[in-house]
VEXFIKOL-84260 format. One record per residue: residue number from 0; x, z, y of N, C-alpha, C in turn. Coordinates in nm, 3 decimals, always signed. Each point is the difference from the previous one (the first is absolute). Layout:
<recs>
[NUM,[X,Z,Y],[X,Z,Y],[X,Z,Y]]
...
</recs>
This chain:
<recs>
[0,[+9.574,-0.951,-13.136],[-0.094,+0.064,+0.084],[+0.036,-0.025,+0.143]]
[1,[-0.099,-0.031,+0.069],[+0.025,-0.026,+0.141],[-0.048,+0.118,+0.081]]
[2,[+0.076,+0.028,+0.097],[-0.035,+0.112,+0.088],[-0.055,-0.057,+0.129]]
[3,[-0.108,+0.063,+0.043],[-0.057,-0.045,+0.127],[+0.066,+0.079,+0.111]]
[4,[+0.035,-0.067,+0.100],[+0.064,+0.069,+0.113],[-0.100,+0.014,+0.112]]
[5,[+0.010,+0.111,+0.062],[-0.088,+0.029,+0.113],[+0.070,-0.049,+0.123]]
[6,[-0.062,-0.096,+0.067],[+0.060,-0.056,+0.120],[-0.040,+0.074,+0.126]]
[7,[-0.090,+0.092,-0.013],[-0.045,+0.076,+0.117],[+0.110,+0.096,+0.043]]
[8,[+0.009,+0.023,+0.130],[+0.100,+0.098,+0.046],[-0.037,+0.138,-0.052]]
[9,[+0.098,+0.085,-0.012],[-0.029,+0.133,-0.052],[-0.091,+0.078,+0.095]]
[10,[-0.092,+0.082,-0.051],[-0.092,+0.081,+0.080],[-0.127,-0.073,+0.033]]
[11,[-0.012,-0.126,-0.032],[-0.119,-0.077,+0.029],[-0.085,-0.005,-0.125]]
[12,[-0.129,+0.000,+0.020],[-0.089,-0.011,-0.114],[-0.039,-0.145,-0.018]]
[13,[-0.018,-0.039,-0.122],[-0.037,-0.139,-0.022],[-0.139,-0.029,+0.058]]
[14,[-0.023,-0.121,+0.047],[-0.130,-0.033,+0.058],[-0.110,+0.012,-0.104]]
[15,[-0.118,+0.037,+0.055],[-0.116,+0.013,-0.086],[-0.015,+0.138,-0.059]]
[16,[+0.098,+0.083,+0.017],[-0.014,+0.136,-0.049],[-0.002,+0.094,+0.119]]
[17,[-0.069,+0.108,-0.014],[-0.011,+0.095,+0.109],[+0.116,+0.095,-0.005]]
[18,[+0.047,+0.046,+0.119],[+0.113,+0.091,-0.002],[-0.038,+0.131,-0.065]]
[19,[+0.096,+0.065,-0.065],[-0.032,+0.125,-0.066],[-0.031,+0.110,+0.102]]
[20,[-0.096,+0.088,-0.028],[-0.035,+0.113,+0.086],[-0.099,-0.035,+0.107]]
[21,[-0.044,-0.122,+0.007],[-0.097,-0.040,+0.102],[-0.135,-0.012,-0.065]]
[22,[-0.103,+0.040,+0.075],[-0.136,-0.011,-0.052],[-0.047,-0.142,+0.019]]
[23,[-0.076,-0.047,-0.091],[-0.049,-0.136,+0.015],[-0.097,-0.010,+0.118]]
[24,[-0.010,-0.116,+0.060],[-0.087,-0.028,+0.114],[-0.145,+0.016,-0.043]]
[25,[-0.082,+0.079,+0.075],[-0.138,+0.019,-0.041],[-0.077,-0.130,-0.005]]
[26,[+0.036,-0.096,+0.085],[-0.073,-0.127,-0.001],[+0.025,-0.075,-0.130]]
[27,[+0.117,+0.022,-0.054],[+0.030,-0.071,-0.124],[-0.081,+0.058,-0.115]]
[28,[-0.047,+0.122,+0.014],[-0.077,+0.062,-0.105],[-0.148,-0.032,+0.011]]
[29,[-0.049,-0.028,+0.122],[-0.142,-0.027,+0.016],[-0.027,-0.144,-0.034]]
[30,[-0.108,-0.019,-0.064],[-0.036,-0.137,-0.039],[-0.083,-0.067,+0.106]]
[31,[-0.074,+0.080,+0.079],[-0.078,-0.059,+0.108],[+0.023,+0.084,+0.127]]
[32,[-0.024,-0.056,+0.122],[+0.026,+0.067,+0.127],[-0.096,+0.113,+0.029]]
[33,[-0.110,+0.015,-0.071],[-0.099,+0.102,+0.028],[+0.033,+0.133,-0.064]]
[34,[+0.089,+0.005,-0.091],[+0.033,+0.126,-0.065],[+0.105,+0.073,+0.081]]
[35,[-0.011,+0.136,+0.007],[+0.097,+0.082,+0.070],[+0.055,+0.102,-0.097]]
[36,[+0.120,+0.043,+0.033],[+0.063,+0.101,-0.083],[-0.066,+0.133,+0.031]]
[37,[-0.046,+0.073,-0.100],[-0.059,+0.130,+0.028],[+0.107,+0.097,+0.049]]
[38,[-0.040,+0.086,+0.097],[+0.095,+0.095,+0.060],[+0.048,+0.099,-0.104]]
[39,[-0.086,+0.032,-0.092],[+0.039,+0.098,-0.101],[+0.113,-0.048,-0.089]]
[40,[+0.021,-0.133,-0.004],[+0.108,-0.052,-0.083],[+0.135,+0.008,+0.070]]
[41,[-0.002,+0.031,+0.132],[+0.125,+0.009,+0.076],[+0.064,+0.136,-0.022]]
[42,[+0.130,+0.011,+0.031],[+0.068,+0.129,-0.016],[-0.061,+0.103,+0.096]]
[43,[+0.008,+0.131,-0.031],[-0.063,+0.103,+0.083],[+0.050,+0.004,+0.144]]
[44,[+0.128,-0.024,+0.024],[+0.049,+0.005,+0.138],[-0.057,-0.115,+0.081]]
[45,[-0.022,-0.114,-0.061],[-0.061,-0.114,+0.070],[-0.148,+0.031,+0.027]]
[46,[-0.065,+0.062,-0.097],[-0.141,+0.038,+0.019],[-0.013,+0.097,+0.119]]
[47,[+0.091,+0.099,+0.005],[-0.002,+0.095,+0.112],[+0.024,-0.071,+0.133]]
[48,[+0.095,-0.092,+0.000],[+0.032,-0.073,+0.123],[-0.121,-0.080,+0.047]]
[49,[-0.068,-0.066,-0.091],[-0.118,-0.079,+0.035],[-0.111,+0.093,+0.051]]
[50,[-0.017,+0.115,-0.064],[-0.103,+0.095,+0.044],[+0.030,+0.050,+0.141]]
[51,[+0.128,+0.029,+0.029],[+0.037,+0.044,+0.136],[-0.027,-0.110,+0.102]]
[52,[+0.037,-0.123,-0.035],[-0.025,-0.111,+0.093],[-0.149,-0.017,+0.028]]
[53,[-0.079,+0.012,-0.106],[-0.145,-0.013,+0.018],[-0.055,+0.112,+0.089]]
[54,[+0.046,+0.126,-0.023],[-0.051,+0.110,+0.082],[+0.046,-0.014,+0.145]]
[55,[+0.124,-0.045,+0.021],[+0.048,-0.022,+0.137],[-0.081,-0.109,+0.069]]
[56,[-0.030,-0.107,-0.072],[-0.079,-0.108,+0.057],[-0.141,+0.049,+0.033]]
[57,[-0.055,+0.083,-0.089],[-0.134,+0.055,+0.024],[+0.000,+0.090,+0.123]]
[58,[+0.103,+0.085,+0.014],[+0.010,+0.087,+0.119],[+0.016,-0.083,+0.126]]
[59,[+0.083,-0.105,-0.008],[+0.019,-0.085,+0.118],[-0.131,-0.068,+0.039]]
[60,[-0.077,-0.044,-0.099],[-0.130,-0.061,+0.030],[-0.096,+0.101,+0.062]]
[61,[+0.000,+0.123,-0.052],[-0.085,+0.104,+0.057],[+0.038,+0.029,+0.144]]
[62,[+0.132,+0.010,+0.026],[+0.046,+0.026,+0.138],[-0.039,-0.113,+0.093]]
[63,[+0.017,-0.124,-0.046],[-0.035,-0.115,+0.082],[-0.149,+0.001,+0.033]]
[64,[-0.083,+0.031,-0.100],[-0.145,+0.006,+0.023],[-0.036,+0.115,+0.094]]
[65,[+0.067,+0.115,-0.017],[-0.027,+0.115,+0.087],[+0.040,-0.031,+0.144]]
[66,[+0.114,-0.066,+0.018],[+0.044,-0.037,+0.136],[-0.099,-0.097,+0.063]]
[67,[-0.047,-0.095,-0.079],[-0.097,-0.096,+0.055],[-0.128,+0.072,+0.040]]
[68,[-0.046,+0.095,-0.083],[-0.120,+0.076,+0.034],[+0.022,+0.085,+0.124]]
[69,[+0.119,+0.062,+0.009],[+0.031,+0.084,+0.117],[+0.004,-0.084,+0.127]]
[70,[+0.059,-0.118,-0.008],[+0.005,-0.088,+0.118],[-0.140,-0.040,+0.041]]
[71,[-0.083,-0.032,-0.098],[-0.137,-0.040,+0.032],[-0.078,+0.116,+0.061]]
[72,[+0.018,+0.121,-0.056],[-0.069,+0.117,+0.054],[+0.049,+0.031,+0.142]]
[73,[+0.132,-0.014,+0.021],[+0.055,+0.026,+0.134],[-0.055,-0.101,+0.101]]
[74,[-0.011,-0.124,-0.042],[-0.054,-0.102,+0.090],[-0.147,+0.028,+0.032]]
[75,[-0.076,+0.039,-0.102],[-0.141,+0.034,+0.023],[-0.013,+0.121,+0.092]]
[76,[+0.087,+0.101,-0.021],[-0.003,+0.120,+0.086],[+0.037,-0.036,+0.143]]
[77,[+0.101,-0.089,+0.015],[+0.042,-0.041,+0.134],[-0.114,-0.071,+0.072]]
[78,[-0.067,-0.088,-0.071],[-0.112,-0.071,+0.062],[-0.114,+0.096,+0.035]]
[79,[-0.024,+0.097,-0.090],[-0.104,+0.099,+0.029],[+0.038,+0.084,+0.121]]
[80,[+0.128,+0.040,+0.007],[+0.046,+0.080,+0.114],[-0.010,-0.079,+0.129]]
[81,[+0.032,-0.129,-0.008],[-0.011,-0.083,+0.120],[-0.144,+0.001,+0.050]]
[82,[-0.093,-0.012,-0.093],[-0.140,+0.005,+0.039],[-0.037,+0.134,+0.060]]
[83,[+0.051,+0.109,-0.060],[-0.028,+0.134,+0.051],[+0.065,+0.020,+0.136]]
[84,[+0.123,-0.050,+0.016],[+0.068,+0.015,+0.129],[-0.076,-0.073,+0.109]]
[85,[-0.051,-0.117,-0.032],[-0.078,-0.072,+0.100],[-0.125,+0.079,+0.037]]
[86,[-0.064,+0.058,-0.101],[-0.121,+0.080,+0.024],[+0.034,+0.124,+0.083]]
[87,[+0.109,+0.068,-0.038],[+0.042,+0.118,+0.075],[+0.037,-0.036,+0.144]]
[88,[+0.070,-0.111,+0.016],[+0.040,-0.042,+0.134],[-0.123,-0.026,+0.087]]
[89,[-0.100,-0.063,-0.056],[-0.120,-0.027,+0.080],[-0.074,+0.130,+0.034]]
[90,[-0.002,+0.096,-0.094],[-0.062,+0.130,+0.028],[+0.074,+0.073,+0.111]]
[91,[+0.134,-0.002,-0.008],[+0.079,+0.068,+0.103],[-0.016,-0.067,+0.136]]
[92,[-0.011,-0.130,-0.001],[-0.019,-0.071,+0.126],[-0.133,+0.041,+0.065]]
[93,[-0.105,+0.011,-0.081],[-0.129,+0.046,+0.053],[+0.009,+0.142,+0.053]]
[94,[+0.072,+0.085,-0.074],[+0.016,+0.141,+0.042],[+0.076,+0.008,+0.132]]
[95,[+0.103,-0.081,+0.015],[+0.077,-0.001,+0.125],[-0.089,-0.043,+0.117]]
[96,[-0.082,-0.100,-0.024],[-0.090,-0.046,+0.106],[-0.099,+0.110,+0.039]]
[97,[-0.043,+0.081,-0.098],[-0.090,+0.111,+0.030],[+0.071,+0.109,+0.080]]
[98,[+0.127,+0.025,-0.032],[+0.072,+0.112,+0.061],[+0.063,-0.033,+0.135]]
[99,[+0.019,-0.126,+0.031],[+0.063,-0.036,+0.128],[-0.076,+0.056,+0.121]]
[100,[-0.133,-0.013,+0.007],[-0.070,+0.059,+0.116],[+0.015,+0.152,+0.006]]
[101,[-0.001,+0.065,-0.118],[+0.018,+0.145,-0.002],[+0.140,+0.039,+0.051]]
[102,[+0.100,-0.078,-0.037],[+0.136,+0.029,+0.045],[+0.010,-0.017,+0.152]]
[103,[-0.062,-0.104,+0.053],[+0.003,-0.019,+0.144],[-0.072,+0.114,+0.072]]
[104,[-0.113,+0.041,-0.054],[-0.075,+0.111,+0.059],[+0.083,+0.128,-0.005]]
[105,[+0.064,+0.026,-0.114],[+0.084,+0.119,-0.014],[+0.115,-0.002,+0.101]]
[106,[+0.065,-0.116,+0.014],[+0.113,-0.008,+0.095],[-0.046,+0.028,+0.143]]
[107,[-0.116,-0.054,+0.038],[-0.051,+0.024,+0.135],[-0.032,+0.149,+0.018]]
[108,[-0.063,+0.060,-0.100],[-0.035,+0.142,+0.006],[+0.127,+0.086,+0.005]]
[109,[+0.100,-0.037,-0.077],[+0.126,+0.075,-0.003],[+0.068,-0.005,+0.136]]
[110,[-0.002,-0.116,+0.065],[+0.061,-0.012,+0.133],[-0.074,+0.090,+0.101]]
[111,[-0.132,-0.002,-0.005],[-0.080,+0.083,+0.091],[+0.029,+0.148,-0.023]]
[112,[+0.000,+0.042,-0.124],[+0.025,+0.139,-0.034],[+0.141,+0.042,+0.039]]
[113,[+0.096,-0.090,-0.019],[+0.138,+0.031,+0.038],[+0.012,+0.019,+0.151]]
[114,[-0.071,-0.083,+0.076],[+0.001,+0.016,+0.146],[-0.064,+0.133,+0.041]]
[115,[-0.106,+0.041,-0.070],[-0.064,+0.129,+0.030],[+0.094,+0.116,-0.034]]
[116,[+0.071,-0.011,-0.109],[+0.095,+0.106,-0.037],[+0.108,+0.011,+0.107]]
[117,[+0.054,-0.115,+0.042],[+0.105,+0.002,+0.103],[-0.053,+0.061,+0.130]]
[118,[-0.124,-0.033,+0.037],[-0.058,+0.055,+0.123],[-0.020,+0.151,-0.012]]
[119,[-0.039,+0.048,-0.119],[-0.025,+0.143,-0.016],[+0.129,+0.080,-0.001]]
[120,[+0.105,-0.052,-0.059],[+0.122,+0.080,-0.014],[+0.096,-0.016,+0.118]]
[121,[-0.033,-0.087,+0.096],[+0.095,-0.023,+0.110],[+0.025,+0.126,+0.083]]
[122,[-0.099,+0.091,+0.013],[+0.016,+0.122,+0.078],[+0.041,+0.120,-0.085]]
[123,[+0.019,-0.021,-0.128],[+0.040,+0.110,-0.088],[+0.143,+0.041,+0.032]]
[124,[+0.034,+0.124,-0.027],[+0.141,+0.042,+0.018],[+0.090,-0.084,-0.091]]
[125,[+0.120,-0.026,+0.048],[+0.091,-0.089,-0.074],[+0.032,+0.053,-0.139]]
[126,[-0.002,+0.133,-0.016],[+0.031,+0.059,-0.131],[-0.106,-0.042,-0.102]]
[127,[-0.126,-0.002,+0.040],[-0.109,-0.036,-0.092],[-0.012,-0.151,-0.011]]
[128,[+0.017,-0.069,+0.113],[-0.012,-0.146,+0.001],[+0.103,-0.064,-0.094]]
[129,[+0.117,+0.058,-0.010],[+0.106,-0.056,-0.085],[-0.039,+0.006,-0.149]]
[130,[-0.094,+0.085,-0.034],[-0.041,+0.013,-0.140],[-0.102,-0.105,-0.042]]
[131,[-0.058,-0.073,+0.096],[-0.095,-0.107,-0.033],[+0.081,-0.128,-0.026]]
[132,[-0.022,-0.064,-0.114],[+0.077,-0.122,-0.031],[-0.029,-0.111,+0.100]]
[133,[+0.093,-0.095,+0.007],[-0.013,-0.111,+0.093],[-0.096,-0.107,-0.050]]
[134,[-0.010,-0.109,+0.076],[-0.095,-0.106,-0.030],[+0.039,-0.080,-0.125]]
[135,[+0.123,+0.015,-0.047],[+0.041,-0.073,-0.120],[-0.057,+0.061,-0.128]]
[136,[-0.058,+0.120,+0.011],[-0.061,+0.069,-0.115],[-0.148,-0.037,-0.002]]
[137,[-0.062,-0.015,-0.119],[-0.143,-0.033,-0.005],[-0.082,+0.099,+0.080]]
[138,[-0.106,-0.052,+0.061],[-0.081,+0.080,+0.092],[-0.066,+0.119,-0.070]]
[139,[-0.029,-0.012,-0.131],[-0.061,+0.112,-0.072],[+0.094,+0.120,-0.003]]
[140,[+0.128,-0.027,-0.022],[+0.098,+0.109,-0.004],[+0.018,+0.063,+0.138]]
[141,[+0.001,-0.084,+0.103],[+0.014,+0.053,+0.136],[-0.118,+0.091,+0.035]]
[142,[-0.123,-0.046,-0.034],[-0.120,+0.078,+0.029],[+0.001,+0.132,-0.078]]
[143,[+0.039,-0.005,-0.126],[+0.004,+0.122,-0.082],[+0.102,+0.099,+0.057]]
[144,[+0.116,-0.049,+0.042],[+0.103,+0.089,+0.056],[-0.049,+0.060,+0.132]]
[145,[-0.066,-0.082,+0.081],[-0.050,+0.049,+0.128],[-0.105,+0.110,-0.023]]
[146,[-0.084,-0.019,-0.099],[-0.102,+0.100,-0.033],[+0.066,+0.130,-0.046]]
[147,[+0.106,-0.011,-0.080],[+0.071,+0.120,-0.046],[+0.070,+0.072,+0.115]]
[148,[+0.039,-0.072,+0.106],[+0.075,+0.060,+0.111],[-0.090,+0.062,+0.107]]
[149,[-0.128,-0.029,+0.000],[-0.089,+0.054,+0.104],[+0.001,+0.152,+0.007]]
[150,[-0.006,+0.075,-0.112],[+0.005,+0.146,+0.011],[+0.131,+0.049,+0.064]]
[151,[+0.110,-0.065,-0.032],[+0.127,+0.037,+0.061],[-0.004,-0.026,+0.150]]
[152,[-0.056,-0.112,+0.040],[-0.012,-0.034,+0.142],[-0.085,+0.105,+0.073]]
[153,[-0.113,+0.038,-0.059],[-0.087,+0.101,+0.063],[+0.073,+0.133,+0.014]]
[154,[+0.076,+0.036,-0.100],[+0.075,+0.126,+0.005],[+0.104,-0.004,+0.114]]
[155,[+0.069,-0.113,+0.011],[+0.099,-0.014,+0.108],[-0.067,+0.003,+0.137]]
[156,[-0.116,-0.063,+0.011],[-0.071,-0.002,+0.127],[-0.047,+0.141,+0.039]]
[157,[-0.046,+0.079,-0.096],[-0.039,+0.138,+0.029],[+0.120,+0.082,+0.048]]
[158,[+0.113,-0.019,-0.064],[+0.120,+0.073,+0.041],[+0.041,-0.041,+0.141]]
[159,[-0.011,-0.128,+0.030],[+0.038,-0.047,+0.134],[-0.094,+0.056,+0.105]]
[160,[-0.131,+0.004,-0.027],[-0.096,+0.056,+0.095],[+0.024,+0.149,+0.021]]
[161,[+0.038,+0.070,-0.104],[+0.024,+0.144,+0.010],[+0.122,+0.032,+0.084]]
[162,[+0.091,-0.092,+0.014],[+0.122,+0.025,+0.078],[-0.017,-0.036,+0.148]]
[163,[-0.112,-0.058,+0.038],[-0.023,-0.033,+0.140],[-0.030,+0.128,+0.076]]
[164,[+0.030,+0.005,+0.132],[-0.025,+0.122,+0.078],[-0.149,+0.035,+0.002]]
[165,[-0.029,+0.130,-0.012],[-0.138,+0.049,+0.003],[-0.065,+0.004,-0.136]]
[166,[+0.062,-0.055,-0.099],[-0.056,+0.003,-0.135],[+0.089,+0.084,-0.089]]
[167,[-0.062,+0.091,-0.070],[+0.076,+0.079,-0.096],[+0.007,-0.078,-0.130]]
[168,[+0.115,-0.003,-0.062],[+0.011,-0.080,-0.122],[-0.086,+0.053,-0.114]]
[169,[-0.004,+0.129,-0.016],[-0.078,+0.058,-0.110],[-0.084,+0.113,+0.057]]
[170,[-0.124,-0.028,+0.041],[-0.083,+0.107,+0.055],[-0.032,+0.103,-0.108]]
[171,[-0.011,+0.126,+0.044],[-0.030,+0.109,-0.093],[-0.146,-0.010,-0.043]]
[172,[-0.029,+0.028,-0.123],[-0.139,-0.005,-0.044],[-0.082,+0.111,+0.067]]
[173,[-0.123,-0.032,+0.030],[-0.088,+0.094,+0.070],[-0.111,+0.040,-0.095]]
[174,[-0.023,+0.130,-0.012],[-0.109,+0.046,-0.086],[-0.132,-0.016,+0.074]]
[175,[-0.110,+0.012,-0.070],[-0.131,-0.015,+0.062],[-0.028,+0.111,+0.101]]
[176,[+0.046,+0.118,-0.029],[-0.023,+0.112,+0.092],[+0.078,-0.022,+0.130]]
[177,[+0.127,-0.045,-0.012],[+0.079,-0.029,+0.120],[-0.064,-0.112,+0.080]]
[178,[-0.050,-0.099,-0.068],[-0.062,-0.113,+0.070],[-0.125,+0.046,+0.073]]
[179,[-0.078,+0.087,-0.061],[-0.119,+0.052,+0.064],[+0.037,+0.083,+0.123]]
[180,[+0.104,+0.081,-0.012],[+0.048,+0.084,+0.112],[+0.044,-0.088,+0.116]]
[181,[+0.077,-0.105,-0.031],[+0.047,-0.089,+0.106],[-0.118,-0.071,+0.067]]
[182,[-0.097,-0.036,-0.077],[-0.117,-0.067,+0.055],[-0.079,+0.092,+0.092]]
[183,[-0.013,+0.125,-0.038],[-0.073,+0.097,+0.084],[+0.075,+0.026,+0.130]]
[184,[+0.130,+0.010,-0.008],[+0.080,+0.022,+0.122],[-0.011,-0.118,+0.093]]
[185,[-0.001,-0.117,-0.054],[-0.013,-0.119,+0.084],[-0.136,-0.004,+0.066]]
[186,[-0.102,+0.039,-0.073],[-0.134,+0.002,+0.058],[-0.011,+0.105,+0.111]]
[187,[+0.058,+0.118,-0.022],[-0.002,+0.104,+0.102],[+0.072,-0.045,+0.127]]
[188,[+0.114,-0.063,-0.019],[+0.075,-0.047,+0.117],[-0.080,-0.103,+0.075]]
[189,[-0.067,-0.084,-0.072],[-0.081,-0.103,+0.064],[-0.118,+0.064,+0.073]]
[190,[-0.060,+0.102,-0.060],[-0.113,+0.069,+0.061],[+0.043,+0.073,+0.127]]
[191,[+0.115,+0.065,-0.005],[+0.050,+0.074,+0.116],[+0.031,-0.100,+0.112]]
[192,[+0.053,-0.110,-0.034],[+0.036,-0.099,+0.101],[-0.127,-0.053,+0.067]]
[193,[-0.103,-0.022,-0.077],[-0.124,-0.055,+0.054],[-0.066,+0.105,+0.092]]
[194,[+0.007,+0.127,-0.030],[-0.061,+0.104,+0.082],[+0.075,+0.012,+0.131]]
[195,[+0.130,-0.017,-0.011],[+0.074,+0.018,+0.123],[-0.027,-0.113,+0.099]]
[196,[-0.040,-0.114,-0.048],[-0.031,-0.110,+0.089],[-0.148,-0.002,+0.035]]
[197,[-0.076,+0.085,-0.054],[-0.140,+0.012,+0.034],[-0.091,-0.093,-0.081]]
[198,[+0.036,-0.029,-0.113],[-0.087,-0.083,-0.084],[-0.095,+0.080,-0.076]]
</recs>
């Protein structure tokens, strides 16, 4: 009996045989290139892995499409806004042209009114004049303050007149009967004076 000796190194598999524990190549099992291995024939963990890959690819495609739509919508909105901004700018330009003459007229009127205020308050007592704002304040505020100060000015002027010689500051009220009596006495004195001169 003859014994065949294996000339292959130990641990090597002889050619033409598949290594143990390895799955055969799917291409070697298919007879034509059009056939595919059904997913259901694969192990469950591989099926899950393929399903996850497919869902991730689907989500990535959805995100890419959504980003493209968002970019397109943003571009359309930007172009629409540009058109609106141009329209708004032209409207504002027309409005400014309408308001420029009014602003010039207002400024001229404000200068005139401010000069009148300065002329009116120049003789006011310094205590009251100090309460009127200066020319750096809008003329409407100056005019309103001046109007509020007029009663105070009149009161001060009455007090000043009452302190002058010959004027009593607070005359006593006179009743109608006293006034009539004074009037009769004045008439009598006038009558007596006229008789004495022969009138």
